[in-house]
PAZAPA-4460 file (N, C-alpha, C; in steps of 0.05 Angstrom, whole numbers, plus 32768, in hexadecimal, padded with zeros to 4 digits):
% residues 201
    n_x    n_y    n_z   ca_x   ca_y   ca_z    c_x    c_y    c_z   seq   type   mol
   81C7   8633   7EC8   81E3   8627   7EC8   81F0   8605   7ED7     1      M     A
   81EC   8604   7EF7   81E2   85F8   7EFC   81D2   85DB   7EF0     2      K     A
   81BD   85DB   7EE3   81B7   85C5   7ED6   81C0   85C6   7EC0     3      T     A
   81D4   85D4   7EB3   81E8   85D2   7E96   81FE   85BB   7E9B     4      V     A
   8214   85C9   7EBF   821F   85B6   7EC4   8221   8599   7EC7     5      G     A
   8205   8597   7ED1   81FB   857B   7ED4   8200   856B   7EBF     6      I     A
   81EE   8573   7EB3   81E2   856B   7E98   8200   855A   7E8C     7      L     A
   8215   8577   7E8F   8231   8577   7E7C   8240   855F   7E86     8      S     A
   8239   8558   7EA4   8247   8549   7EB0   823C   852C   7EB0     9      I     A
   8229   851F   7EA3   8216   850F   7E98   821B   8504   7E8F    10      L     A
   821F   8515   7E70   8224   8512   7E5C   823D   8508   7E52    11      A     A
   8257   8511   7E67   826F   8508   7E67   8273   84EE   7E6F    12      L     A
   8263   84E7   7E88   8264   84D2   7E97   825B   84B1   7E86    13      S     A
   8245   84BD   7E6D   8238   84A9   7E69   824D   84A1   7E52    14      L     A
   8259   84B3   7E4C   8273   84B1   7E2F   828A   84A2   7E36    15      L     A
   828C   84AB   7E52   82A5   8492   7E5C   829E   847A   7E5E    16      L     A
   8283   8478   7E6B   827C   8461   7E6A   827F   8449   7E4D    17      T     A
   826F   845B   7E3E   826B   8450   7E22   8284   8441   7E1E    18      A     A
   829B   8450   7E1A   82B2   844F   7E11   82C6   8443   7E1D    19      C     A
   82C8   843C   7E39   82C9   8421   7E43   82BC   840D   7E40    20      G     A
   829D   840D   7E41   8297   83F7   7E2D   829E   83E7   7E18    21      D     A
   82A5   83F5   7E07   82A6   83F3   7DEF   82C8   83EB   7DF1    22      A     A
   82D8   83EA   7E09   82F5   83DC   7E01   82F7   83C6   7E19    23      V     A
   82DE   83B8   7E1E   82E2   839B   7E35   82E0   838E   7E24    24      Q     A
   82EB   8376   7E26   82EF   8360   7E16   82D8   8349   7E16    25      P     A
   82CF   833B   7DFC   82B2   8332   7E00   82BC   8319   7E13    26      P     A
   82A7   831A   7E26   82A6   82FF   7E2C   82B0   82E5   7E22    27      R     A
   82B6   82DB   7E41   82C0   82B6   7E35   82D0   82B5   7E1F    28      N     A
   82DE   82C7   7E1E   82FE   82C8   7E0A   830A   82C1   7E1D    29      E     A
   831A   82AE   7E23   8329   82A5   7E3C   8340   8295   7E23    30      V     A
   8358   829F   7E22   836E   829C   7E1A   836F   827D   7E23    31      P     A
   8376   826F   7E07   837C   824C   7E07   8396   8248   7E0B    32      R     A
   83A1   823A   7E1C   83BF   822F   7E20   83C5   8225   7E07    33      P     A
   83E4   8227   7E0B   83EF   8214   7DF0   83ED   81FD   7DF4    34      T     A
   83EC   81E8   7DDA   83EB   81CB   7DE5   8407   81C4   7DEA    35      P     A
   840C   81AC   7DFD   8422   81A8   7E00   8434   8199   7DD6    36      P     A
   8450   81A3   7DD9   845E   818F   7DC5   8451   817C   7DC0    37      A     A
   8455   816A   7DCE   844C   814D   7DC8   843E   814B   7DBE    38      A     A
   841D   8159   7DCB   840B   815E   7DB7   8407   8163   7D9B    39      A     A
   8416   8172   7D8E   8420   8179   7D78   8425   8166   7D6A    40      Q     A
   843A   815F   7D77   8453   8150   7D57   8447   8138   7D58    41      I     A
   8437   8128   7D66   8423   8110   7D66   8435   80FA   7D60    42      G     A
   841C   80DC   7D5A   8432   80C7   7D53   844F   80CA   7D42    43      A     A
   8462   80B7   7D4B   847D   80B4   7D3E   8478   80AB   7D1E    44      A     A
   848C   80AE   7D12   8483   809A   7CF4   8489   807A   7CF2    45      A     A
   8476   8079   7CDA   847F   8058   7CDD   8498   805C   7CC4    46      S     A
   84A6   8041   7CC9   84C8   8049   7CB3   84B5   8031   7C9D    47      P     A
   849A   802E   7C9B   84A2   8022   7C7E   8482   8012   7C83    48      G     A
   8486   7FF4   7C6C   8469   7FEB   7C6A   8479   7FD1   7C61    49      Q     A
   8468   7FB6   7C6A   846A   7FA0   7C63   845A   7F8A   7C57    50      V     A
   8454   7F87   7C40   8446   7F82   7C2E   8449   7F5C   7C3A    51      S     A
   8436   7F4F   7C3E   8437   7F38   7C40   8427   7F2B   7C2A    52      I     A
   8424   7F13   7C21   8414   7F07   7C07   841B   7EE7   7C0F    53      G     A
   840B   7ED6   7BFC   8402   7EBD   7C04   83F1   7EB7   7BF5    54      F     A
   83F2   7E9D   7BF3   83D8   7E7D   7BE0   83C1   7E79   7BF7    55      D     A
   83B2   7E7E   7BFA   839F   7E77   7C07   8386   7E5E   7BF2    56      F     A
   8388   7E54   7C0B   837C   7E3C   7BF5   835B   7E2F   7C0E    57      Q     A
   8349   7E23   7C0A   833B   7E2A   7C1D   832D   7E09   7C1C    58      R     A
   8339   7DFA   7C39   8332   7DE2   7C3B   8319   7DDA   7C33    59      M     A
   8306   7DEB   7C44   82EB   7DE6   7C49   82E6   7DC5   7C5B    60      H     A
   82F3   7DC9   7C72   82ED   7DAC   7C7F   82E9   7DB7   7C96    61      K     A
   82D9   7DA3   7CAB   82DA   7DAD   7CCB   82ED   7DB6   7CD3    62      R     A
   82E7   7DCD   7CDD   82FB   7DD3   7CF2   8318   7DDE   7CE0    63      A     A
   8316   7DF4   7CCB   8325   7DF2   7CBA   831E   7E10   7CB1    64      S     A
   833B   7E1F   7C9E   833B   7E2F   7C96   8345   7E47   7CAF    65      D     A
   8342   7E43   7CC3   834C   7E5C   7CD8   8362   7E68   7CD1    66      Q     A
   8366   7E82   7CD0   8384   7E90   7CBE   8385   7EAC   7CD3    67      L     A
   83AA   7EA8   7CD2   83AD   7EBA   7CE3   83CE   7EC4   7CE0    68      A     A
   83C8   7ED9   7CD6   83E8   7EF5   7CD2   83E8   7F05   7CED    69      V     A
   8407   7F05   7CF4   8414   7F0B   7CFF   842F   7F10   7CFA    70      W     A
   843A   7F19   7D15   844E   7F2E   7D0D   8466   7F2A   7D24    71      I     A
   8479   7F1C   7D32   848A   7F12   7D4A   84A4   7F2B   7D45    72      E     A
   84AB   7F33   7D63   84C6   7F40   7D56   84DC   7F20   7D55    73      D     A
   84FA   7F31   7D57   8516   7F1B   7D58   850E   7F05   7D6F    74      A     A
   8506   7F0D   7D7E   8505   7F01   7D9B   84EB   7EF6   7D93    75      Q     A
   84DD   7EF3   7D8A   84B8   7EDE   7D95   84AC   7EF5   7D9E    76      G     A
   84AA   7F09   7D9E   8492   7F1B   7DAD   8483   7F26   7D9C    77      K     A
   8468   7F24   7D98   844E   7F2D   7D8A   8455   7F40   7D87    78      H     A
   8454   7F48   7D68   8453   7F6B   7D6B   8432   7F7A   7D60    79      V     A
   842E   7F65   7D48   8414   7F71   7D3A   8400   7F59   7D33    80      R     A
   83EC   7F53   7D35   83D2   7F44   7D2A   83CD   7F52   7D09    81      T     A
   83D9   7F41   7CF5   83C9   7F50   7CDD   83AC   7F4C   7CD3    82      L     A
   83A4   7F2F   7CDC   838E   7F24   7CD1   8393   7F0F   7CDA    83      L     A
   836E   7EFD   7CEC   836A   7EEC   7CFB   834F   7EF4   7CF1    84      M     A
   833D   7ED3   7CF0   8323   7ECB   7CE0   830F   7ED6   7CF6    85      T     A
   82F9   7ED0   7CEC   82EE   7EE4   7D05   82DE   7EC9   7D1B    86      K     A
   82E0   7EB0   7D0B   82D3   7EA3   7D25   82E7   7E9E   7D36    87      F     A
   8304   7E9B   7D32   831A   7EA4   7D4A   8317   7EB6   7D57    88      T     A
   8319   7ECC   7D4A   8317   7EEE   7D5C   82FF   7EE8   7D6C    89      A     A
   82E6   7EE5   7D5A   82D0   7EE9   7D77   82D1   7ED0   7D88    90      G     A
   82EA   7EBF   7D98   82E8   7EB1   7DB0   82E4   7E97   7DA3    91      G     A
   82E7   7E91   7D84   82EA   7E6E   7D7C   8300   7E6C   7D8F    92      G     A
   831D   7E7D   7D95   8331   7E5F   7DA1   832D   7E59   7DBC    93      Y     A
   8318   7E64   7DCC   8310   7E5A   7DE4   8300   7E40   7DD4    94      Q     A
   82E9   7E44   7DC5   82DB   7E28   7DBC   82EE   7E15   7DAB    95      K     A
   8302   7E25   7D9B   830E   7E0A   7D8D   832D   7E10   7D97    96      R     A
   833B   7E0C   7DA9   835B   7E13   7DB5   836C   7E05   7D9F    97      P     A
   8366   7DF3   7D91   8374   7DEF   7D74   8376   7E02   7D62    98      E     A
   8368   7E17   7D67   8364   7E27   7D46   837B   7E3C   7D45    99      A     A
   838B   7E3D   7D34   83A7   7E40   7D2E   83B1   7E44   7D47   100      V     A
   83BD   7E34   7D52   83C7   7E3A   7D7A   83DF   7E4D   7D6D   101      P     A
   83F3   7E4D   7D58   8412   7E5B   7D5C   8407   7E7A   7D68   102      H     A
   83F2   7E80   7D54   83EC   7EA0   7D55   83EA   7E9F   7D73   103      W     A
   83D5   7E8E   7D81   83C5   7E90   7D9C   83D3   7E90   7DB2   104      Q     A
   83EB   7E80   7DB1   8405   7E7F   7DC7   8414   7E9E   7DC2   105      K     A
   841C   7EA8   7DA9   8423   7EC0   7DA1   840F   7ED4   7DAA   106      S     A
   83F9   7EDC   7DA7   83E1   7EF4   7DAD   83DF   7EE8   7DCB   107      F     A
   83D7   7ED5   7DD1   83C9   7ED6   7DE7   83A9   7EE4   7DF0   108      Q     A
   839D   7ED4   7DD7   837F   7EE9   7DD4   836C   7EEA   7DEC   109      P     A
   8377   7EE3   7DFC   8362   7EDE   7E18   8368   7EFE   7E21   110      E     A
   8382   7F06   7E27   8386   7F29   7E28   838A   7F39   7E1B   111      A     A
   8382   7F32   7E09   8384   7F48   7DF2   8365   7F46   7DDD   112      N     A
   8350   7F3C   7DE8   833D   7F37   7DDA   8336   7F5D   7DBE   113      T     A
   8335   7F6B   7DD1   832B   7F85   7DCA   8336   7F86   7DAA   114      G     A
   8357   7F83   7DAE   8368   7F8B   7D95   835D   7F74   7D79   115      A     A
   834E   7F69   7D76   834D   7F53   7D65   8333   7F5D   7D54   116      L     A
   831F   7F76   7D5A   8308   7F81   7D51   8314   7F8E   7D31   117      D     A
   832F   7F94   7D38   833A   7FA5   7D18   8344   7F91   7CFF   118      A     A
   8344   7F7F   7D0F   8353   7F5E   7CFC   8344   7F4F   7CF6   119      V     A
   832B   7F49   7D00   8320   7F2E   7CF4   8315   7F3C   7CD8   120      S     A
   830E   7F18   7CDA   8302   7F15   7CB4   82EE   7F02   7CAA   121      S     A
   82EA   7EFF   7CA4   82DB   7EEB   7C9D   82F0   7EE0   7C85   122      A     A
   82EF   7EC1   7C88   82FB   7EB0   7C7C   830A   7EBB   7C5F   123      T     A
   831E   7EBC   7C56   8322   7EC4   7C3B   831B   7EB0   7C25   124      P     A
   830C   7EBA   7C0C   8311   7E9F   7BF7   8325   7E9D   7BF2   125      Q     A
   832A   7E85   7BE5   8341   7E7A   7BDD   834D   7E8A   7BC4   126      S     A
   8367   7E86   7BC2   837B   7E9C   7BB1   8392   7EB0   7BBD   127      G     A
   8399   7EC4   7BAC   83B6   7ECA   7BB9   83A6   7EE4   7BD0   128      R     A
   83B7   7EE3   7BE8   839C   7EF3   7C04   83C5   7F04   7C0A   129      I     A
   83C0   7F26   7C08   83D2   7F3A   7C09   83C7   7F43   7C1E   130      S     A
   83E5   7F48   7C3D   83D9   7F5F   7C47   83EB   7F67   7C53   131      L     A
   83EB   7F85   7C5E   83FB   7F96   7C5E   8403   7FA2   7C76   132      V     A
   841C   7F9B   7C84   8421   7FA8   7CA2   8427   7FBC   7CA0   133      W     A
   841D   7FD5   7CAF   842F   7FF2   7CA9   8442   7FFA   7CC0   134      D     A
   8451   7FE2   7CC8   8467   7FE8   7CE5   845C   7FF5   7CF9   135      C     A
   8449   7FEC   7D06   8441   7FFA   7D19   843A   7FDC   7D2F   136      R     A
   8437   7FE2   7D42   8432   7FCE   7D59   8415   7FC6   7D5D   137      D     A
   8409   7FB9   7D72   83F0   7FBC   7D73   83E2   7FD0   7D7F   138      Q     A
   83F4   7FE8   7D8F   83EB   7FFA   7D94   83E8   8014   7D8C   139      A     A
   83F9   8010   7D75   83FA   8027   7D61   8417   8034   7D54   140      G     A
   8429   8020   7D67   8442   803D   7D67   845C   802E   7D51   141      A     A
   8461   803A   7D4D   8473   8034   7D2F   848E   801D   7D42   142      A     A
   8499   800F   7D32   84A3   7FFB   7D3E   84BA   800B   7D33   143      V     A
   84D8   7FFD   7D44   84F6   8000   7D3C   84F9   7FED   7D22   144      A     A
   8511   8000   7D14   851E   7FE9   7D02   8525   7FD2   7D09   145      P     A
   8529   7FC9   7CFB   853B   7F9F   7D10   8529   7F91   7CF2   146      G     A
   852B   7F75   7CFF   8524   7F5D   7CF1   8502   7F56   7D06   147      V     A
   84F3   7F4E   7CED   84DA   7F44   7CFB   84D5   7F2A   7CF1   148      Y     A
   84C6   7F1E   7CFA   84B6   7F06   7CF3   8491   7F02   7CEF   149      V     A
   8491   7F02   7CDA   8476   7EFE   7CCE   8473   7EE0   7CCA   150      Y     A
   8455   7ED5   7CD9   844C   7EBB   7CD8   8430   7EC8   7CCF   151      K     A
   8430   7EA6   7CC1   8412   7E9A   7CAF   840C   7E89   7CBD   152      V     A
   83F5   7E7E   7CC1   83E7   7E64   7CD4   83D3   7E62   7CCD   153      E     A
   83C8   7E47   7CC4   83A5   7E41   7CC1   83A2   7E2E   7CBE   154      A     A
   838D   7E23   7CC8   8388   7E0A   7CD1   8374   7DF8   7CB6   155      N     A
   8384   7DDD   7CB5   8380   7DD3   7C9C   836E   7DBB   7CAF   156      I     A
   8370   7DB7   7CB8   8352   7D9B   7CCC   8353   7D9D   7CE8   157      E     A
   8345   7DA9   7CFE   8348   7DA0   7D15   8372   7DB2   7D17   158      W     A
   837C   7DA0   7D2B   838E   7DAC   7D32   83A4   7DA9   7D29   159      E     A
   8398   7DA0   7D0D   83B2   7D98   7CF2   83B8   7DC1   7CDE   160      K     A
   83C5   7DCA   7CEA   83CB   7DDE   7CD8   83E7   7DE8   7CC6   161      T     A
   83E9   7DF9   7CBC   83FD   7E05   7CAD   83FF   7E1C   7CB5   162      A     A
   841D   7E25   7CB3   842D   7E36   7CC9   8445   7E38   7CB1   163      L     A
   8446   7E51   7CAF   845C   7E5F   7C96   845E   7E79   7CAA   164      W     A
   8486   7E78   7CA2   848E   7E93   7CA6   84B0   7E9A   7CAC   165      Q     A
   84AA   7EBA   7CA3   84BD   7EBD   7C9F   84D2   7EDC   7CA7   166      G     A
   84E5   7EE5   7CA8   84F2   7EFF   7CA6   84F6   7F10   7C9B   167      T     A
   84F1   7F2E   7CA3   84EC   7F47   7C91   84FD   7F57   7C9D   168      I     A
   8511   7F66   7C93   851A   7F7B   7C9C   850D   7F99   7CA0   169      T     A
   850F   7F9D   7CB3   8508   7FBE   7CAC   8515   7FD2   7CB3   170      V     A
   851E   7FE2   7CA7   852E   7FF8   7CA5   8532   8008   7C8F   171      G     A
   854A   8013   7C82   854D   8023   7C67   8544   8013   7C55   172      P     A
   8551   8002   7C4E   854D   7FF7   7C37   8530   7FEA   7C34   173      A     A
   852B   7FE0   7C18   850D   7FCD   7C11   8519   7FB8   7C11   174      A     A
   850B   7FA7   7C1E   8510   7F83   7C15   8501   7F74   7C12   175      G     A
   8508   7F5B   7C0E   84F8   7F46   7C01   84F8   7F2C   7C13   176      Q     A
   84E4   7F17   7C1E   84E3   7F08   7C2B   84D6   7EEB   7C21   177      S     A
   84E5   7ED5   7C22   84C8   7EBC   7C1C   84D3   7EA8   7C34   178      A     A
   84B5   7EA8   7C47   84B2   7E97   7C59   84B6   7E7A   7C4E   179      A     A
   84BE   7E67   7C66   84B3   7E47   7C6D   84A2   7E44   7C6E   180      V     A
   849C   7E27   7C6F   8484   7E1F   7C80   849A   7E0B   7C92   181      A     A
   848E   7E0E   7CB0   848D   7E0A   7CC1   847C   7DE5   7CCB   182      V     A
   8468   7DDF   7CBE   845C   7DCB   7CB9   8451   7DCD   7CA1   183      T     A
   8444   7DA9   7C9C   8435   7DAD   7C8F   8435   7DC5   7C6C   184      N     A
   844E   7DBD   7C63   8457   7DCC   7C52   8449   7DCA   7C3B   185      S     A
   8448   7DAC   7C39   8433   7DA7   7C1D   8415   7DAA   7C19   186      D     A
   8409   7DAF   7C30   83F7   7DB5   7C3A   83E2   7DD3   7C16   187      S     A
   83DC   7DC9   7C14   83CD   7DEC   7BF6   83BE   7E04   7C01   188      P     A
   83B9   7DFA   7C19   83A8   7E0A   7C31   83C0   7E1D   7C35   189      L     A
   83D0   7E2B   7C2C   83E7   7E43   7C39   8401   7E34   7C28   190      L     A
   8406   7E4A   7C0E   841A   7E45   7C02   8426   7E5A   7BFA   191      Q     A
   8440   7E58   7BF1   844F   7E73   7BE1   844B   7E94   7BF9   192      A     A
   8459   7E91   7C0F   844C   7EA0   7C24   846B   7EBB   7C1B   193      V     A
   8467   7ECB   7C1A   8489   7EDF   7C19   8480   7EF9   7C2A   194      Q     A
   8490   7F0E   7C2F   8485   7F29   7C33   84A1   7F43   7C26   195      A     A
   8491   7F5D   7C25   849E   7F6D   7C1A   84A8   7F82   7C26   196      D     A
   84BF   7F91   7C2E   84BB   7FA5   7C37   84C7   7FC0   7C2A   197      F     A
   84B9   7FD1   7C38   84BA   7FED   7C2B   84BF   8002   7C35   198      V     A
   84D8   801C   7C3C   84DC   8026   7C4B   84CB   803A   7C48   199      P     A
   84C9   804E   7C59   84AF   806C   7C5B   84C8   8079   7C4A   200      A     A
   84B5   8087   7C30   84C5   80A1   7C28   84C7   80B9   7C31   201      S     A
***
């Protein structure tokens, strides 16, 4: 009888142990914290986009055809560089300070060298050039509604440059703008500079 009792107790103990193991949570199942609200929201939406177009005629002269397209706010502060030819973007502004000097003054490339990698390009072929600004600044943040200045500059030869600029309103309504030449309006290097704004839908 004692033997049967001991066996019964052992069997019951093993059964309880097995049941206890079955309800234990799997290892490494650590609850994950909920991400903060800011991480779920993401970046602010852009108010729209600006298309910039212009006629470009290569000069094929020494120290010519360097090209820059950029955006400034109404106070003249640099907002975004949209295009920069490779020579200048790769340090040519140090070798040749007269390369697109108005852009250099606005952007200050020596303090922002890393920002040019995404916008540098080989000198484009002659023809109509079209670019799109997504209404975000150099850091990727959406800009506030308001008036912005778009500028296009290119070297005719050495320090002689053609500079065009115009204003475009970023807001709830679509709009168009024709730029005017600030320097060397008769140069075929840059002509017919204009911009169109389309608000976000």
